[in-house]
Residue frames as a rotation matrix with the C-alpha (Angstrom) as fourth column:
UNK 1
0.896 -0.145 -0.420 83.62
-0.265 -0.933 -0.244 107.43
-0.357 0.330 -0.874 85.76
UNK 2
0.697 -0.705 0.131 86.62
0.485 0.329 -0.810 107.26
0.528 0.629 0.571 83.40
UNK 3
0.177 -0.769 -0.615 90.05
0.895 -0.133 0.425 108.07
-0.408 -0.626 0.665 84.73
UNK 4
0.989 0.036 0.143 91.11
0.084 -0.935 -0.345 111.68
0.121 0.353 -0.928 84.48
UNK 5
0.308 -0.923 0.231 94.49
-0.901 -0.361 -0.241 112.37
0.306 -0.134 -0.943 86.18
UNK 6
0.850 -0.074 -0.522 96.66
0.113 0.993 0.045 109.33
0.515 -0.097 0.852 86.52
UNK 7
0.350 -0.762 -0.545 99.70
0.917 0.159 0.367 110.93
-0.193 -0.628 0.754 88.17
UNK 8
0.666 -0.244 -0.705 102.04
-0.114 -0.967 0.227 113.87
-0.737 -0.071 -0.672 88.26
UNK 9
0.807 -0.321 0.495 103.78
0.582 0.291 -0.760 114.46
0.100 0.901 0.422 84.94
UNK 10
-0.191 -0.920 0.343 106.01
0.729 -0.367 -0.578 117.30
0.658 0.140 0.740 86.02
UNK 11
0.537 0.160 -0.829 106.79
0.728 -0.585 0.358 120.11
-0.428 -0.795 -0.430 88.39
UNK 12
-0.011 -0.512 0.859 107.66
0.813 -0.505 -0.290 123.38
0.583 0.695 0.422 86.73
UNK 13
0.638 0.219 -0.738 108.78
0.681 -0.608 0.408 126.49
-0.359 -0.763 -0.537 88.57
UNK 14
0.767 -0.356 0.533 110.34
0.073 -0.778 -0.624 129.91
0.637 0.518 -0.571 87.99
UNK 15
0.549 -0.663 -0.509 113.81
0.713 0.052 0.700 130.78
-0.437 -0.747 0.501 89.20
UNK 16
0.718 -0.288 -0.634 116.24
-0.359 -0.933 0.018 133.59
-0.597 0.215 -0.773 88.67
UNK 17
-0.134 -0.814 -0.565 118.93
-0.988 0.063 0.144 131.33
-0.082 0.577 -0.813 87.25
UNK 18
0.836 0.547 -0.031 117.65
-0.545 0.825 -0.146 127.93
-0.054 0.139 0.989 85.86
UNK 19
0.424 -0.727 -0.540 121.19
-0.165 0.525 -0.835 126.74
0.890 0.444 0.103 85.08
UNK 20
-0.578 -0.664 0.474 122.52
-0.571 -0.085 -0.816 127.42
0.583 -0.742 -0.330 88.53
UNK 21
0.125 0.712 0.691 119.38
-0.960 0.262 -0.096 125.79
-0.249 -0.652 0.717 90.01
UNK 22
0.866 0.145 -0.479 119.95
-0.344 0.867 -0.359 122.63
0.363 0.476 0.801 87.85
UNK 23
-0.012 -0.964 -0.265 123.59
-0.167 0.263 -0.950 122.53
0.986 0.032 -0.164 88.88
UNK 24
-0.457 -0.080 0.886 122.75
-0.875 -0.136 -0.464 122.87
0.158 -0.987 -0.008 92.62
UNK 25
0.531 0.769 0.356 120.21
-0.800 0.593 -0.087 120.01
-0.278 -0.239 0.930 92.40
UNK 26
0.714 -0.361 -0.600 122.72
-0.188 0.726 -0.661 117.93
0.674 0.585 0.451 90.45
UNK 27
-0.293 -0.932 0.213 125.54
-0.364 -0.098 -0.926 118.58
0.884 -0.349 -0.310 92.94
UNK 28
-0.677 0.034 0.735 123.59
-0.730 -0.153 -0.666 118.35
0.090 -0.988 0.128 96.23
UNK 29
0.081 0.824 0.561 120.73
-0.745 0.423 -0.515 115.95
-0.662 -0.377 0.648 95.39
UNK 30
-0.601 -0.503 0.622 122.10
-0.043 0.797 0.603 113.93
-0.798 0.336 -0.500 92.58
UNK 31
0.546 0.831 -0.111 119.57
-0.107 -0.063 -0.992 114.98
-0.831 0.553 0.054 89.94
UNK 32
-0.344 -0.557 0.756 120.52
0.693 0.392 0.604 113.81
-0.633 0.732 0.251 86.44
UNK 33
0.306 0.550 -0.777 119.99
0.024 -0.820 -0.571 117.21
-0.952 0.156 -0.264 84.84
UNK 34
-0.365 -0.340 0.867 119.91
0.904 0.094 0.418 118.15
-0.224 0.936 0.273 81.14
UNK 35
-0.924 -0.053 0.380 118.73
0.214 -0.892 0.397 121.19
0.318 0.448 0.835 79.16
UNK 36
-0.142 0.974 0.175 115.15
-0.060 -0.185 0.981 120.68
0.988 0.129 0.085 80.36
UNK 37
0.293 0.187 0.937 115.76
-0.935 -0.150 0.322 119.84
0.201 -0.971 0.131 84.03
UNK 38
-0.818 -0.446 0.363 115.60
-0.531 0.828 -0.181 116.19
-0.219 -0.341 -0.914 85.29
UNK 39
0.090 0.824 -0.560 113.49
-0.769 0.414 0.486 113.29
0.632 0.387 0.671 84.13
UNK 40
-0.491 -0.135 0.861 112.56
-0.748 0.571 -0.338 110.75
-0.446 -0.810 -0.381 86.83
UNK 41
-0.373 0.291 -0.881 111.85
-0.614 0.634 0.470 107.28
0.695 0.717 -0.058 85.44
UNK 42
-0.568 0.301 0.766 109.47
-0.644 0.417 -0.641 104.86
-0.513 -0.858 -0.043 87.17
UNK 43
-0.903 0.354 -0.245 107.16
0.105 0.733 0.672 101.88
0.417 0.581 -0.699 86.36
UNK 44
-0.229 0.916 0.329 103.36
-0.907 -0.323 0.269 102.01
0.352 -0.237 0.905 86.62
UNK 45
0.032 0.343 0.939 101.36
-0.783 0.592 -0.190 99.25
-0.621 -0.729 0.287 88.21
UNK 46
0.923 0.354 0.148 101.45
-0.172 0.726 -0.665 97.32
-0.343 0.589 0.732 84.97
UNK 47
0.339 -0.879 0.336 105.18
0.564 0.475 0.675 97.56
-0.753 -0.040 0.657 84.58
UNK 48
0.672 0.010 0.740 105.14
0.689 -0.374 -0.621 100.23
0.270 0.927 -0.258 81.85
UNK 49
-0.521 -0.841 -0.146 108.03
0.853 -0.509 -0.114 102.76
0.022 -0.184 0.983 81.70
UNK 50
0.686 0.691 0.226 106.76
0.655 -0.723 0.221 106.22
0.316 -0.003 -0.949 82.87
UNK 51
-0.472 -0.880 0.051 108.41
0.785 -0.446 -0.429 109.54
0.400 -0.163 0.902 83.57
UNK 52
0.720 0.565 -0.403 107.97
0.681 -0.689 0.250 112.66
-0.136 -0.454 -0.881 85.67
UNK 53
0.062 -0.666 0.743 109.66
0.699 -0.503 -0.509 115.89
0.713 0.551 0.434 84.61
UNK 54
0.489 -0.054 -0.870 111.28
0.708 -0.558 0.433 118.44
-0.509 -0.828 -0.235 87.01
UNK 55
-0.043 -0.436 0.899 112.04
0.914 -0.381 -0.142 121.77
0.404 0.815 0.415 85.23
UNK 56
-0.019 -0.010 -1.000 113.14
0.563 -0.826 -0.002 125.14
-0.826 -0.563 0.021 86.38
UNK 57
0.325 0.247 0.913 112.09
0.902 -0.372 -0.220 128.00
0.285 0.895 -0.344 84.05
UNK 58
-0.772 -0.594 0.225 113.43
0.526 -0.797 -0.299 131.56
0.357 -0.112 0.927 83.86
UNK 59
-0.593 0.519 -0.616 111.48
0.429 -0.443 -0.787 134.22
-0.681 -0.731 0.040 85.87
UNK 60
-0.451 0.390 -0.803 110.36
-0.620 -0.784 -0.033 135.96
-0.642 0.483 0.595 82.65
UNK 61
-0.951 0.145 0.272 108.86
0.282 0.769 0.574 132.82
-0.126 0.623 -0.772 81.06
UNK 62
-0.523 0.824 -0.219 105.50
-0.850 -0.523 0.067 133.35
-0.059 0.221 0.973 79.35
UNK 63
-0.754 0.156 -0.638 104.78
-0.145 0.908 0.392 129.57
0.641 0.388 -0.662 79.29
UNK 64
-0.783 0.447 -0.433 102.63
0.607 0.395 -0.689 129.81
-0.137 -0.802 -0.581 82.47
UNK 65
-0.853 0.461 -0.247 100.49
-0.450 -0.887 -0.102 132.63
-0.266 0.024 0.964 81.13
UNK 66
0.099 0.208 0.973 97.81
0.002 -0.978 0.208 133.63
0.995 -0.019 -0.097 81.84
UNK 67
0.732 0.084 -0.676 98.66
0.630 0.293 0.719 132.51
0.258 -0.952 0.162 85.37
UNK 68
0.557 -0.550 0.623 100.71
-0.456 -0.829 -0.324 134.91
0.694 -0.104 -0.712 87.41
UNK 69
0.899 -0.212 0.383 102.04
-0.260 0.445 0.857 132.19
-0.352 -0.870 0.345 89.71
UNK 70
0.143 -0.978 -0.153 105.63
-0.977 -0.164 0.134 131.07
-0.156 0.131 -0.979 89.91
UNK 71
-0.721 -0.355 0.596 104.86
-0.338 0.930 0.145 127.42
-0.605 -0.097 -0.790 89.25
UNK 72
0.104 0.803 -0.587 102.82
-0.987 0.155 0.038 125.12
0.121 0.575 0.809 87.00
UNK 73
-0.252 -0.068 0.965 101.87
-0.401 0.915 -0.040 121.55
-0.881 -0.397 -0.258 87.61
UNK 74
-0.337 0.120 -0.934 101.77
-0.872 0.334 0.358 119.02
0.355 0.935 -0.008 84.76
UNK 75
-0.077 0.438 0.896 99.36
-0.623 0.680 -0.387 116.10
-0.779 -0.587 0.220 85.38
UNK 76
-0.975 -0.208 -0.073 99.45
-0.202 0.708 0.677 112.79
-0.089 0.675 -0.732 83.46
UNK 77
-0.111 0.991 0.070 95.99
-0.725 -0.033 -0.688 111.96
-0.680 -0.127 0.722 81.96
UNK 78
-0.638 0.085 0.765 94.23
0.492 0.809 0.321 109.37
-0.592 0.581 -0.559 79.81
UNK 79
-0.165 0.599 0.784 92.38
0.976 -0.015 0.217 110.40
0.141 0.801 -0.582 76.60
UNK 80
-0.741 -0.289 -0.606 93.17
0.435 -0.895 -0.105 114.13
-0.511 -0.341 0.789 76.67
UNK 81
-0.884 0.425 0.196 90.76
-0.026 -0.462 0.886 115.03
0.468 0.778 0.419 73.84
UNK 82
-0.022 0.948 -0.317 87.78
0.468 0.290 0.835 113.64
0.883 -0.130 -0.450 75.65
UNK 83
-0.108 -0.123 -0.987 88.93
0.986 -0.137 -0.090 115.05
-0.124 -0.983 0.137 78.98
UNK 84
-0.941 -0.267 -0.208 89.23
0.244 -0.961 0.130 118.56
-0.235 0.072 0.969 77.58
UNK 85
-0.567 0.810 0.147 85.69
-0.076 -0.229 0.970 118.37
0.820 0.539 0.192 76.13
UNK 86
0.138 0.570 -0.810 84.34
0.817 0.397 0.419 117.09
0.560 -0.719 -0.411 79.47
UNK 87
-0.431 -0.390 -0.814 86.14
0.827 -0.531 -0.183 119.86
-0.361 -0.752 0.552 81.39
UNK 88
-0.977 0.104 0.188 84.84
0.002 -0.870 0.493 122.54
0.214 0.482 0.850 78.97
UNK 89
-0.229 0.966 -0.116 81.32
0.154 0.154 0.976 121.21
0.961 0.206 -0.184 79.47
UNK 90
0.202 0.217 -0.955 81.83
0.951 0.190 0.244 121.46
0.234 -0.958 -0.168 83.22
UNK 91
0.960 0.245 0.138 82.73
0.223 -0.961 0.161 125.17
0.172 -0.124 -0.977 82.88
UNK 92
0.376 -0.896 -0.238 86.47
0.510 -0.014 0.860 124.81
-0.773 -0.445 0.452 83.26
UNK 93
0.721 -0.185 -0.668 88.49
-0.521 -0.779 -0.348 127.45
-0.456 0.599 -0.658 81.36
UNK 94
0.581 -0.568 0.583 90.54
0.751 0.651 -0.114 125.82
-0.315 0.504 0.804 78.49
UNK 95
0.415 -0.551 -0.723 93.75
-0.316 -0.833 0.454 127.73
-0.853 0.040 -0.520 77.60
UNK 96
-0.391 -0.665 -0.636 94.87
-0.821 -0.059 0.567 127.59
-0.415 0.744 -0.523 73.97
UNK 97
0.613 0.482 -0.626 94.55
-0.738 0.633 -0.235 124.55
0.283 0.606 0.744 71.68
UNK 98
0.746 -0.324 0.582 95.66
-0.024 0.860 0.509 120.96
-0.666 -0.394 0.634 72.32
UNK 99
0.307 -0.755 -0.579 99.17
-0.951 -0.227 -0.209 120.26
0.026 0.615 -0.788 70.95
UNK 100
0.944 0.021 0.330 100.62
-0.051 0.995 0.082 116.95
-0.327 -0.094 0.940 69.83
UNK 101
0.198 -0.949 -0.245 104.22
-0.980 -0.188 -0.064 115.81
0.015 0.253 -0.967 69.75
UNK 102
-0.107 -0.357 -0.928 106.16
-0.408 0.867 -0.287 112.51
0.907 0.348 -0.238 69.41
UNK 103
-0.852 -0.395 -0.343 106.07
0.150 0.442 -0.884 112.22
0.501 -0.805 -0.318 73.20
UNK 104
-0.549 0.761 -0.345 102.46
0.798 0.356 -0.486 112.96
-0.247 -0.543 -0.803 73.78
UNK 105
-0.018 0.653 0.757 99.46
0.560 -0.621 0.549 115.40
0.829 0.434 -0.354 73.71
UNK 106
-0.796 -0.234 -0.558 99.22
0.592 -0.495 -0.637 118.51
-0.127 -0.837 0.532 75.79
UNK 107
0.091 0.808 0.583 96.35
0.488 -0.546 0.681 120.76
0.868 0.222 -0.443 76.84
UNK 108
-0.877 -0.472 -0.088 96.02
0.339 -0.477 -0.811 123.48
0.340 -0.741 0.579 79.34
UNK 109
0.274 0.959 -0.071 93.30
0.641 -0.127 0.757 124.61
0.717 -0.253 -0.650 81.83
UNK 110
-0.529 -0.301 0.793 92.92
-0.387 -0.746 -0.542 127.14
0.755 -0.594 0.278 84.61
UNK 111
-0.501 0.335 -0.798 92.01
0.743 0.640 -0.199 125.97
0.444 -0.692 -0.569 88.12
UNK 112
0.530 0.848 0.017 89.74
0.717 -0.459 0.525 127.84
0.453 -0.266 -0.851 90.47
UNK 113
0.520 -0.435 -0.735 92.72
0.493 -0.549 0.674 129.70
-0.697 -0.713 -0.071 92.05
UNK 114
0.872 -0.147 -0.467 94.07
-0.408 -0.744 -0.529 130.99
-0.270 0.652 -0.709 88.68
UNK 115
-0.090 -0.930 0.356 96.77
-0.431 0.359 0.828 128.41
-0.898 -0.079 -0.433 88.31
UNK 116
0.331 0.154 -0.931 97.51
-0.932 0.209 -0.297 127.22
0.149 0.966 0.212 84.80
UNK 117
0.171 -0.149 0.974 97.54
-0.389 0.898 0.206 123.40
-0.905 -0.414 0.096 84.69
UNK 118
-0.291 -0.311 -0.905 99.20
-0.953 0.175 0.246 121.42
0.082 0.934 -0.347 81.99
UNK 119
0.483 0.489 0.726 97.54
-0.470 0.845 -0.256 118.15
-0.739 -0.218 0.638 81.08
UNK 120
-0.313 -0.703 -0.638 99.69
-0.947 0.176 0.270 115.53
-0.078 0.689 -0.721 79.32
UNK 121
0.870 0.412 0.270 98.65
-0.334 0.896 -0.292 112.30
-0.362 0.164 0.918 77.63
UNK 122
0.107 -0.989 -0.099 102.15
-0.787 -0.145 0.600 110.82
-0.608 0.014 -0.794 77.53
UNK 123
0.925 -0.134 -0.357 103.94
-0.126 0.776 -0.618 108.51
0.359 0.616 0.701 75.17
UNK 124
0.682 -0.666 0.301 106.74
-0.486 -0.105 0.868 107.63
-0.546 -0.738 -0.395 77.62
UNK 125
0.477 -0.533 0.698 108.31
0.575 0.790 0.211 105.17
-0.664 0.301 0.684 75.24
UNK 126
0.854 -0.183 0.488 109.25
0.349 -0.495 -0.796 108.10
0.387 0.849 -0.359 72.95
UNK 127
0.714 -0.600 0.361 111.91
-0.697 -0.659 0.282 109.06
0.069 -0.453 -0.889 75.55
UNK 128
0.645 -0.437 0.627 113.59
-0.079 0.778 0.623 105.62
-0.760 -0.451 0.467 75.71
């Protein structure tokens, strides 16, 4: 079987005050925060640069829709286009259309508990 998820790409959650949350984590836990949250850099088993994103979102964000949950996981994947076709064939709900940016491709699915899951085929070197 081909690889599907290769790691956690990000942890996204709702908060009443994203700026205050970023400042708290910066002050007390040493997060190197920016406008999007904090990017954690690491190397994969082959020594490639990789990242995981931590991002607080405002309570009224619609980015997690149609999920009603206060969080969304982002998973790193290989070959997103093929994976989305496979998941659709397996009966998994696909949310919206795949999007592509300089830093990777994104797609969204719903899990069995109604959580929106973001799938990311990264281009980590775009951040360097």
